[in-house]
C-alpha positions as CSV (number, residue, x, y, z in Angstrom):
1,M,77.0,80.4,99.1
2,S,78.5,76.9,98.7
3,K,81.5,77.5,101.0
4,S,81.1,78.7,104.5
5,P,82.9,82.1,105.1
6,Y,84.6,80.5,108.1
7,Q,86.1,77.9,105.8
8,A,87.2,80.7,103.5
9,Y,88.6,82.4,106.6
10,G,91.0,79.5,107.1
11,V,89.4,77.1,109.6
12,S,90.1,73.7,108.1
13,S,87.1,71.7,107.0
14,K,89.4,68.7,107.1
15,L,88.5,68.5,110.8
16,G,85.1,67.4,109.7
17,L,83.5,70.5,111.2
18,S,80.6,72.4,109.7
19,G,78.1,75.0,110.7
20,R,78.2,76.1,114.3
21,A,81.1,73.8,115.2
22,L,83.2,75.4,112.5
23,E,82.3,78.8,113.7
24,A,83.2,77.8,117.3
25,Q,86.5,76.6,116.1
26,A,87.2,79.9,114.4
27,F,86.4,81.8,117.6
28,T,88.5,79.4,119.7
29,M,91.5,79.8,117.4
30,S,91.3,83.5,117.5
31,A,91.0,83.5,121.3
32,Q,94.1,81.2,121.5
33,K,96.1,83.6,119.3
34,L,95.0,86.6,121.3
35,Q,95.9,84.8,124.6
36,E,99.4,83.9,123.2
37,A,99.8,87.6,122.2
38,H,98.6,88.7,125.6
39,D,101.2,86.4,127.3
40,N,103.9,87.7,125.1
41,A,102.8,91.3,124.9
42,D,106.4,92.5,124.4
43,N,106.4,90.8,121.0
44,R,104.5,93.5,119.0
45,A,104.7,91.4,115.8
46,L,102.9,88.6,117.5
47,V,100.3,90.9,119.0
48,M,99.7,92.5,115.6
49,K,99.4,89.1,113.9
50,A,96.7,88.0,116.5
51,L,94.8,91.3,116.1
52,R,94.8,91.0,112.3
53,Y,93.5,87.4,112.6
54,N,90.8,88.4,114.9
55,N,89.9,91.4,112.8
56,R,89.5,89.1,109.7
57,L,87.2,86.8,111.7
58,W,85.0,89.6,112.8
59,T,84.9,91.0,109.3
60,V,83.4,87.7,108.2
61,V,80.9,88.0,111.0
62,Q,79.9,91.5,110.0
63,T,79.7,90.4,106.3
64,E,77.4,87.5,107.2
65,L,75.2,89.6,109.4
66,T,74.7,92.4,106.8
67,D,74.0,89.9,104.0
68,P,70.4,90.6,102.8
69,N,69.8,86.9,102.8
70,S,70.8,86.4,106.4
71,T,68.4,84.3,108.4
72,V,69.7,85.7,111.8
73,P,66.8,87.2,113.8
74,E,66.9,91.0,113.7
75,D,67.4,91.4,117.5
76,V,70.3,88.9,117.5
77,K,71.7,90.6,114.4
78,A,71.6,94.0,116.0
79,G,73.3,92.8,119.2
80,M,76.0,91.0,117.2
81,L,76.7,94.1,115.0
82,S,76.9,96.2,118.2
83,L,79.4,93.7,119.6
84,S,81.4,93.7,116.4
85,L,81.7,97.5,116.6
86,F,83.1,97.2,120.1
87,V,85.5,94.5,118.8
88,D,86.6,96.9,116.1
89,E,87.1,99.8,118.5
90,R,89.0,97.6,121.0
91,T,91.2,96.3,118.2
92,R,92.1,99.9,117.2
93,E,93.0,100.7,120.8
94,A,95.1,97.6,121.1
95,I,97.0,98.5,117.9
96,A,97.7,101.9,119.2
97,S,98.8,100.8,122.7
98,P,101.2,98.2,124.0
99,D,98.8,97.5,127.0
100,A,98.2,93.8,127.0
101,G,95.1,94.3,129.1
102,L,93.3,95.6,126.1
103,L,93.3,92.1,124.7
104,D,91.4,90.7,127.7
105,A,88.0,91.7,126.4
106,L,88.7,90.4,122.9
107,I,89.8,87.0,124.4
108,E,86.7,86.8,126.6
109,I,84.3,87.7,123.7
110,N,85.8,85.1,121.4
111,R,85.7,82.4,124.1
112,N,82.1,83.2,124.8
113,M,81.2,83.3,121.1
114,A,82.8,79.8,120.8
115,L,80.8,78.5,123.7
116,A,77.6,80.1,122.4
117,Q,78.1,78.4,119.0
118,L,78.6,75.0,120.6
119,S,75.6,75.4,122.9
120,N,73.4,76.3,120.0
121,K,74.4,73.6,117.6
122,K,71.8,72.7,114.9
């Protein structure tokens, strides 16, 4: 694959980012969108937009992890896929309910993913 899925997802490579820094930026952007939605929970259109953005990001993660050529260690892959299933379920709950508190876990997960990517730069 010549183009990172995170670039295809919409994180600008014009920032000079690649690899883990690009992934960290994608998770940071998603966390920011979800935080804005949380802070403006009465704006369902904004909440739905943030949830769709996050869902697309995690779909990219799932696609990368299930790629037969993935070099991610099996134990890490299993944990990440389990986490992605939680993200999917929480997203469905947040779509069905106007409870802004449902976004808290998604925000924290994305922030932690961004930090993990930055701390594991190659």
